[in-house]
C-alpha positions as CSV (number, residue, x, y, z in Angstrom):
1,M,0.0,0.0,0.0
2,Y,2.8,2.4,0.9
3,L,4.5,1.7,-2.5
4,N,1.2,2.6,-4.3
5,I,1.0,5.9,-2.4
6,F,4.6,6.7,-3.1
7,F,4.1,6.1,-6.9
8,A,0.8,8.1,-6.8
9,V,2.6,11.1,-5.3
10,L,5.4,10.8,-7.8
11,I,3.2,10.5,-10.8
12,G,0.7,13.1,-9.6
13,G,3.5,15.6,-9.0
14,L,4.9,15.0,-12.5
15,V,1.5,15.5,-14.0
16,G,1.2,18.6,-12.0
17,V,4.4,20.0,-13.5
18,A,3.0,19.1,-17.0
19,G,-0.2,21.0,-16.2
20,H,1.9,24.0,-14.9
21,I,3.9,24.1,-18.2
22,K,0.7,23.8,-20.2
23,K,-0.9,26.6,-18.3
24,E,2.0,29.0,-18.0
25,G,4.0,28.0,-21.1
26,R,7.2,27.6,-19.0
27,I,8.4,26.6,-15.5
28,I,8.0,29.4,-13.1
29,K,10.5,29.2,-10.2
30,P,9.4,29.8,-6.6
31,R,10.1,33.3,-5.3
32,K,9.4,35.5,-2.2
33,T,7.8,38.9,-2.4
34,K,7.2,41.4,0.4
35,K,3.7,40.1,1.2
36,F,3.9,36.3,0.4
37,I,5.8,33.4,-1.0
38,Y,4.9,32.3,-4.5
39,L,5.5,28.6,-4.9
40,G,5.6,28.6,-8.7
41,F,5.6,25.1,-10.1
42,L,6.0,23.6,-6.6
43,E,2.4,24.5,-6.0
44,E,1.2,22.2,-8.8
45,V,3.6,19.5,-7.7
46,I,2.3,19.5,-4.2
47,L,-1.4,19.6,-5.1
48,G,-1.0,17.0,-7.8
49,G,0.8,14.7,-5.5
50,L,-1.6,15.2,-2.6
51,T,-4.7,14.7,-4.7
52,A,-3.2,11.6,-6.3
53,A,-2.3,10.1,-2.9
54,C,-5.8,10.9,-1.5
55,L,-7.5,9.3,-4.5
56,V,-5.3,6.1,-4.3
57,I,-5.9,5.8,-0.5
58,F,-9.7,6.2,-0.8
59,S,-10.1,4.0,-3.8
60,A,-7.7,1.2,-2.9
61,P,-6.7,0.1,-6.4
62,D,-5.6,-3.5,-6.8
63,S,-3.2,-3.2,-9.8
64,A,-0.3,-0.9,-10.8
65,L,-2.2,0.2,-13.9
66,K,-5.1,1.5,-11.8
67,V,-2.6,3.4,-9.6
68,I,-1.0,5.0,-12.6
69,A,-4.4,5.9,-14.2
70,L,-5.8,7.3,-11.0
71,S,-2.6,9.3,-10.3
72,I,-2.7,10.9,-13.8
73,I,-6.3,11.8,-13.4
74,A,-5.7,13.3,-9.9
75,G,-2.6,15.2,-11.1
76,F,-4.8,17.1,-13.6
77,G,-7.5,17.4,-10.9
78,G,-5.1,19.3,-8.6
79,D,-4.9,22.1,-11.2
80,S,-8.7,22.1,-11.4
81,L,-8.9,22.4,-7.7
82,L,-6.8,25.6,-7.8
83,R,-9.0,27.1,-10.5
84,F,-12.1,26.3,-8.5
85,L,-10.7,27.9,-5.3
86,E,-9.8,31.0,-7.3
87,L,-13.3,31.2,-8.7
88,V,-14.9,30.9,-5.3
89,K,-12.5,33.6,-3.9
90,T,-13.4,36.0,-6.7
91,R,-17.1,35.4,-6.2
92,Q,-16.8,36.1,-2.5
93,K,-15.1,39.4,-3.2
94,D,-17.9,40.4,-5.6
95,E,-20.6,39.9,-3.0
């Protein structure tokens, strides 16, 4: 089980990087500004890995192919989660 979670985090993180490159057109490095720390591509790596790990833990796949497929789907889902949270944040500001 732990090996499945490890591979899910790895694959989800790599898919997160691919999504970051697709969205931004390049890899943006982490940087610190006066008000906050911008994680750059690490943000997508972390979210892709966490969503992949959660999906694998909750679905308990029985084969390596299912782990890979779920991790890829979840890696792209991490980017969608970010977009959804940004949408909710902008809607709350408008109200």
